Each structure stands twice: as structure tokens, then as C-alpha cells.
N, C-alpha and C positions, 0 to 999 in steps of 0.2 A: 504493500500500500504506500509506503514511503517513497519507493522508486517512482511510482506513478505521479505522486505529488511533485517530486523533484523534476520529473520530465515535463509536466505541465507548467511548472513555474519557469522553467528555462525556455520553453518553446511556445508558450501561449500567444505571444505577440506575433510570431511567424505564422501560426495556424490561423489566427484571426485575419491577418493581412492576406493570406492565401485565399481564404473564403471570400473576402471582399473583392479581391482581384478576379476570381472566377466568376462571381456574381456580375461584376461590371462588364467583363468580356461577353458573357451570355446576354446581358441586357443590350450591349452595343450590337451584337450579332443579330438579335431580334429586331432592333431598330433599323439597322441597315436593310434587313430582309423586307421589312414593311415599307420603308421609304422608296426603295428601288425595285420592289416587286420581284425579288429573287426567289424563284419557286423552290429551289433545292433547300434554301434555308427555312422557308415557311413550311415545308413538308417534313422537317425533322420532328421526331416524336416529342421532343421537348417543347416545341412551339405549337404543336398540333393539338390544341385543347378543345 
């Protein structure tokens, strides 16, 4: 349990930054697909809701 706490304490900033970066990349990809009507982006399962 202590090893997990130490790992999270050392790497929490990197993990949060990575999640935010992935979210922004996906948001940008979806926006580009909508603006320019790029069908292969819009047909991805992630954006096909």
C-alpha cells in the first residue's frame, strides 16, 4: 500500500497532465472533423454517438 502511495505522489502530476492532453487532442480531432466534414473522423466509434 505504501508503494502505491509513493508512486502516486511522484507521478500524479504527469498522469493528470497526460489525461488533459489526451482529452484536448480528442476534442480538437472532433472539432476538426465537424468543421471540415471529414467523414473518417466522424465515423470513429468515439464520435459516433
